[in-house]
N, C-alpha and C positions, 0 to 999 in steps of 0.2 A: 810636517805636512801630512795630512791625513790621506788614506788610500781609498778612493771611491771607485767601485766597479758596477757596471751595468748589469741588471739581472738577465739570465738566458731566457730566450723566447720559448714559449710552450705551446704555440699555435700547431705544432705538428702532431700532437696528441689528438686534437680536434679533427685534423684532416683524416687521420686514421679512422677515427670513430664514424665520420661521414662516408668514407668509402665502404666500411664494413656494413653501415646501415643501408647504403645504396644497394650493395650486392645482396644483402638479406631481402631488401624490398623487391629486388628484380626476381629473386627465387621464389618468394611468396607470391608475387603476382603470376609467375609462370605456373607454379603449382596449382593456384586458384583457377587460372585459365584453363590448365589441363583437366582439373577436377570438374570445372564448368562444362567443358566440351564433352567429358566422358558422360556427364549426367545428361546432356542434351542428346548425345549419340545413343546412350541407353534408352531414353525415352523415345527416340526416333526408331530404334531397332524394335522395341516393344510395340510401338505403333504400327510398323510394317508387319510384324507377326501377328497383331490383332487385325490388320486389313487382310491378311491370308487367311485367318480363321473365319473372318466375316465372309470372304469369297467361298471358302469351303462350306459355311453354312448355307449359302445360296445353292450350291450344288446339291447338298442333302435335302434342301427344301424341294428342289425340282424332282429329285428322285421319289419323295414322297407324293408329290403332286402327280407325277406320271403313274405312279401305282394306283392312286385314287381315280384317276381318269381313264385309265386303259387296262388294268389287270383283269384278266377274265374276259374281255370283249372279243368279238370276232374281228377278222382283219378288216371286213366292211365297216364296223363301227368305229375302229381306230382310224381309218382312213376319213370317215366323216368328222372325227374329233379334230384331225389336223387340218381339214378344209373348212372347219367351222368359222374360223376367223376370231375365235375367242380364246385359243390356247395362249397361256402366258408366254411372253417373250417373243412370239412369232409376229413379224411385222413391225413391232415396236418394243422397245426395252421395257422389262418389267422391273420396277424398283420397289425395294422394301427396306424399312428401317430396322435396326437391330438395337434393342435395348440393353442397358447395362444392369447390374444387379439391383440397383436402386430405383430402376424404372425410367430412368432418363435415356436419351438417344445418344448412342456412343459412335454410331456409324451406319453404313447402309451397303447393300449390294444391288448390282445391276445385272440383269440376266438377258442375254441375247441368244435366241434360239434359232437354229437352222432346221426346219422340219424334214422328214424323209422326203426323198424324191420319189417319183412313181415307181411303184414296185419294190421300193427299198424299205428296210426297218431301221436305219441308222438315223439317229437324232444327235446333233451336236449342241452342246450348251457351253457359252462362256459366261463365267461369273466374275464381276469386277468388284472387289471389295475396297472401301474407302472409310477412313476414320475421320470424324469431324475435327479433331485436333490437328490433323495434317491433311488439309484439303489439297487434292491434286496428287498426292502420293497414294498410288493404288497398287493392288496386287490383282493378278488375273489368272484364273483357272480355267482350262478347257477341257471338257469331258465328253466323250462319245458314248452314247447309249445305244444298245440295239436289242432287238428280241431274237433270241437264238432260232436259227432256222432248221428245218428238218434236214437240210443238207449238210449239217455240221457233224453228223455221224456217219462213219464209213458203212455201218450197218445198224438199222433201226428196226426192230421187229415186234410184232404182237403175238408171237408164238414161241414155242421152245426151239432153240437153235443149237446146233452142233458145228463146231469147226474142227476139222480133222488134222491129223499130223501133216506137217509141211505147210500149214496155212499160216500166213504172215500178214497181219493187219496193222495199219498205220494210223487210222483215225479212230474216233471213239466207237465203242461197240455197245448197244443196249438191247435188251428184251424186256417186254412187259412180263414174260414168263422166264423159264430157267435157261441157262447157257452152259453147255459143255464145251470147254475150250481146251483142245489138244494141240494147238499150234503155238504161235509166239505173238503176243500183242504189245505194240510200242506204246499204245494209249490205253486209257483206263477202260475197263469192262464192267458193265453194271447190269443189274437185273431189278426188277420191282418186287420180287419175292424172295423170302428168307431161304426157303428150301423147296424142292420139288421132286417128284419121282421121274428120274431120267428114263425115258422110254427106249433108249437105244442098248439097254441091257435089261436081263429078265427079271431080276429081283425088284422088289417094290419099296426098297428102303429109300428114304428121301436124303438127297445130298443138298449141298449148299446151292443157293440160287445162281452163283456163278462157281463153277468147279471144274476141275481137270482130272483127267485119267492118266496123265503123263507121269511115269515113275520118277520120283525124286531122286536127283543127282546123288551119288555118281551113277546110279542106274539109269538105263535108257529105255526108250520105247513106252508103249503104253500097256494098261491092263483094263480089260473091259468089265471086270467085276467091280462092285460098288467099293468105294475107297473110305474106309472108317476115318480117316484123317480129313476128309472132305464132306463131312456130313455133321450135323448137330448131334450132341452138344460140344463137340470139340472146338477149340479155338481156331479161328480161320488162319491158316498158315500163309506167310508172305508169297511164297513161290515165284520169286522174281525171274526164275528161269522160263515162266510162261507168261506172267503178267508183269511186265517190266515198270509199268506205271501204276500197278495195283488193280484191285477189283473192289466193287462196292455193292452192297445189297443189305436191305432193301432200299430203293430210291423210288422216287415218284414215277408213275406210269405216264405214258403218252397216249393220247386219245386219238385213235384212228377214226372213230366215228365223227369226230369234230372236223375231219378234213372235208365232210360234205359242205359245211358252211364256207370253206375256202373255195371249193369247186364253184359253189353258186356265186361267190364274189368274181371269181376269174370269168365266170360266163357273163356276168353283167359288165365286167370291164372290157372284155373282147367286143361286146356290143355297143359300148360307149365310146369307141375310138381308141382304146388301147390294146388293139389287137385286131384279130380276124375271127369271125364267127362263122361256123358252117352248121346250118340246122339239120336235124334228121330229115331224110327224104320220106315223105309220106305219100308218093304218087304210087300208082299201080305197079310201076317198074322200080320199086325201092331199092336204094343202095344197100350194100352190105357194110359200107364204110368208106373211108378215104385213104388213099395212098398219098403221102407227103413226103417229097424229097427236097431237103434243104440244099441251098447253092452258096458257094462261096462268093457269088456275085451280088449278094444281098437279096436274093429272091428265093421263093420256093415254088415247086411244081406240085400240082395236086391232080388226081384223077378219081372218079368214082368207081368203086370196086363193084364188079358184077358176079364173079365166080370165085369161090374160095375152096381149097382142099387141104386138110390137115393144117389149117391156119395159114396156108400159103395162097398168095393171089395168082391167078392163071388168067384172068379176063378183066378188062376194064370197059366201061361203056362211055359213049358220047355224053357231053354234057347237055343232055335234052332229056325229054320225057320218054323217048324211044329207047328200047333196050335192044333192038335188032342190029345196030351198028356197034361193033366193039373193036378194042385194041388189045393187043398181047403185051404191050410195054407201055410205060408211063414216061414218056420222053417229051421234051419240049418240041413242039411243032406238030405232035400228033393231035387229031381232032378231039381226043379223049382228055387232053391235058390243058389246064388253065394255070397261069403263073401270076403270082402276087408277091408284093414285098414282104420280107420278114419284118414283122413289128418289133424293132429294138426295144428291149425293156417292156415287151407286151407279151400277149397271150394268143396263141392259136388254138381256139376252142372248138372241138368237133363233137357234135352231139350224136356220136356214132363210134364204130370202131376206127382205129387208126393203124396204118402200116408206116413207120417212120424210118427214115435214113437219110444220109446226105452229109454235108459239111457247112459250117458257118465260118464267117470271117468278120470279126468286129461286131458281133452281134450277141445280145442276151435274149433269150426266148424260152417260153414255157409252152409245151404242146401237150393238150389234154384230150383224152377220149372219155366222155362220160355222157349218160343219159339222165337228164334232170327233168324230164317232161312228166314223170309220174307214172308212165306206162312203159312196157317194154323192158327187155332185159338190160342189166348193167353192161357197160361197154369196157372193152379192153385195147390196150395199145401194144402193137407187135412190131418187132425189130428184126427184119430179115437181112438187112446189110449194114455196114459200118455206119456209125454216127460219129463224126470226128470234128475236132477243133482245128483251125488254122493256127491260132495263138494259144500258148499255154501260160499267159500272164494275167488272167482274170478278165481280158476284154472278150473272150468267147466263153459263154456259159449256155448250157442247155438243160432245161427240166422236161422230163417225160412222165406223164401222170396217166395211169390207167384206173378208172373207177373199179374194175374188177382185177385184171391181171396186167403186168408187164411182161409179155411172153415172147419166146424166140421161136418161131415157126420151124416147120419141118426142113424147108429149103433154105435155111439161113447159111450165110457164108461159112466155109470150113474154118477159116481163121477170122473171127469176128471181133471188132474193137467197138466199144461203146464209151464215148466221152460224154457223159451225162450224170445228172442226178435222177434217180428213179424212184418212184412211188407207185406201188399197187395198194390202193385204198381198202378194198375188201378181200382181194385174192392175193396172189404171190408174184414175185419177181422170180422168173425162172423158165425152164424149158419143160414142156409136158413130156410124158412117158411115150414115146413113139415106138417103143419096143427094142428088142436086143440087136435088131439089125441096123439101128441109128447110131452112127459113129461120126463125130466131128472132132477136130484137132484141138483148137484153141480158142477160149473166149477170155477176152481182157474187158474188164470194167474199169475206167478211170473216172471216178466220180463218188457217188454214194448211192446206197440202197436202203429204202424204207418199204418193209413188206409186212402185210397183216398176217399172212401165213408163211410157214417155213419156206425159205427160198432155196433154189438149187438149180444147177445146169447139167446134172448128171444123175443117172440112176444105177443102182447096184442090186444084184440078186445074191451077193455072197460069193459067188464064183466068177461073175463076169460083170463089167461095167459098160454102160453105153450113154450117149449124149456126148458132151464135150470132155476129151480126156484131160486137158489142162485147163485150169480155171485160175485166172490172175484177178485179184481184187485190189485196186490201188485208190486210195483216197486222194482227191483232189483238194489240196489245201486252200486254193482260191475260193472255194465254196464256203469257207468259214466267214469271209468278208463279202463276198459276191454271191449270194444265193440267187437261184433262178427267180425270175420276176413272179411275184405273188405267191411264191412257195409257202406252204404252211410254216407257222412259226410258233415259238412258245408264247405264253400269255403274260409274261414280265419282261419289262426292260432292265437290262443288266448293264453295269459299267464296263465298257470294252476298252476304253482307252483314257488315261489321266495324265495331264502335263500341265505345267505352269508356264505361261507366255512371259 
């Protein structure tokens, strides 16, 4: 009988193959899905980056546009530009396409512009970039442009300047001529000249536009003789013991004559409802000027000045054409006194001399003494008593401008504080030489100084000093972003703040 056996089943091999093929297929699908997602994500990231670049292109366009529309213009012309209704991006978005290298359209940017408020120089621009391939996927950049104000320098001068030993400055210092700096500067010190003959020592050799006579450490003190290492052709030493942020020269000069245009604009703005205007008195009993006393209640008191001695007021007159009735003080309630609201973000323009003092609370105001009638002398602003802020957070700002001088009269306070940005357009910020018997204690300026001629609050004969014994100059950092209303500015818009939203 024959042995017949059944063959063994071989289906298990096929099952193994199917399992392996399934696993491999799943891996391949996963790999392909991952690769596809990475390609899509890479394209999306590239698209977002392109949208960002498009948004940045919009900002650069507006920077170019502002330069062509406003560079070199007066404050009045720039104000007219913003109020014209034709400025791109103001009132309605400005949209522009962006072409790819082949000439096709790859995306667009949309500009939204917030123009300057009254008296401000700040412009805010938002640029939204979008690519056609990824509609709705946008990138937004916001930039703040501003024209630098004259209040951005602790000291700005059109004359040779000297800062003695013990002087410490915190804001920028600039002169259109030379600067001898023997103190310590926390910010940059600049001059518009390469070299000059320092008149504070006898020789005629020219030293650097910004130089020092402080002996190089470890030596101490100063040396009044010219310094070979501080004059061409020597390389300019760093001298961080004096110039902690450095020094730079020559740089562009600042046009003090151009302030006349700003004064004219301030006058027209004060007459147009953005301030208070006081015309020059042309009656037979003409004023010598106006006393203005700012008050923290939001008002200011003013009197017509009748009698002045050594720049100090002794008598006021009634607010009438008669000069026979007078007051010896300018206080609220006197018949010589009138009271007005302080124009916030505005100008008090007096076409005569001004004696200014007082305190503000939550007000930004500029007070101007200038004669723009074309006849008569230039006018000055005098500060006999304290000018103070209530708040030191930028909500209180005072500008004080004298067409000739910003001067401290003979009977000024013994301890005088001035919270303000000061400009002497043709003359100087300082105290006249009242003689060797004139002795005051301390003057403190918290703000900024711009002076056509060399400023100073004390005098010396070599063996004695008079005027203010101690002189403290502090820069108010709030003036960087909150200049006094209608203060003179630079002629170009600069990028002040950049951020992505």
